[in-house]
N, C-alpha and C positions, 0 to 999 in steps of 0.2 A: 601378601600376607606372610607373616613369620611362621616358620615351622612349629608344630606343636611340641612343647617340651617333652623330653623323654623321661620315662620313669627313673632311669639311672641318674639323670641330671637333677631331678626333683627330690629324690630320696636316696642319696648315697649311703645312708646308714639304715635304710629299711623303713623309717618312719619320718614323717614330715611335720614340722611346726606350722601352724596355721599362718603365721606371719610370712612364710615363704610364698604364699599365694599373691602377696602384694609386692613381690620382688621379681627381678629378672630370673628366669626367662619368661615367667608368666605375664609380666607387664609388657612384654614385647607383643603379646597377642591383644591384651586389653590393658591400656595404660593405668586404669584404676582398679586393676585386679578383678576378681570375680564380681564385684559390685556393678561393673559395666557389662556383664554377660548374663547374670542370673537374678531372678527375683530374690528378695531377702529370705523367704522360706527355704529356697533351694540352698542358699549360702549357709543358713543355719544347719541344714542337713549335711552339707559337705564338712563343715567345721566339726559337727558331731562324729561323723565318720573318721575324720583325721584324728580327733582326740581318742576315739575308741581304739583305733589301730595302734596309736602310740602307747596307750595304757596297757595293751595286751601283747605288744610285740616282745619277743624274747631277745635278750641281748645276744650279740654275735660274740663268740669267744675270741679273745685276743690270740693272735698267732705270733709266736716268738720268732 
C-alpha cells in the first residue's frame, strides 16, 4: 500500500482545490480518488470542508 499523502504535499499553499483529490498522490491510494473509498454523502462533506477552508483561509504574505 502506498504511504498516505502528507499535508504538506497536499496543501503547499494552505488550502486545497477539490480536484486534487483525484490526482496523485491521492490516486496512488485509491485510483478513482475518494469515490473508491467513501460513500457519496461523505464525499459531499469532504468537499464542503475543503471549500470552507479555502473560502476562509487567510493569504500568506509574500516574502521579498
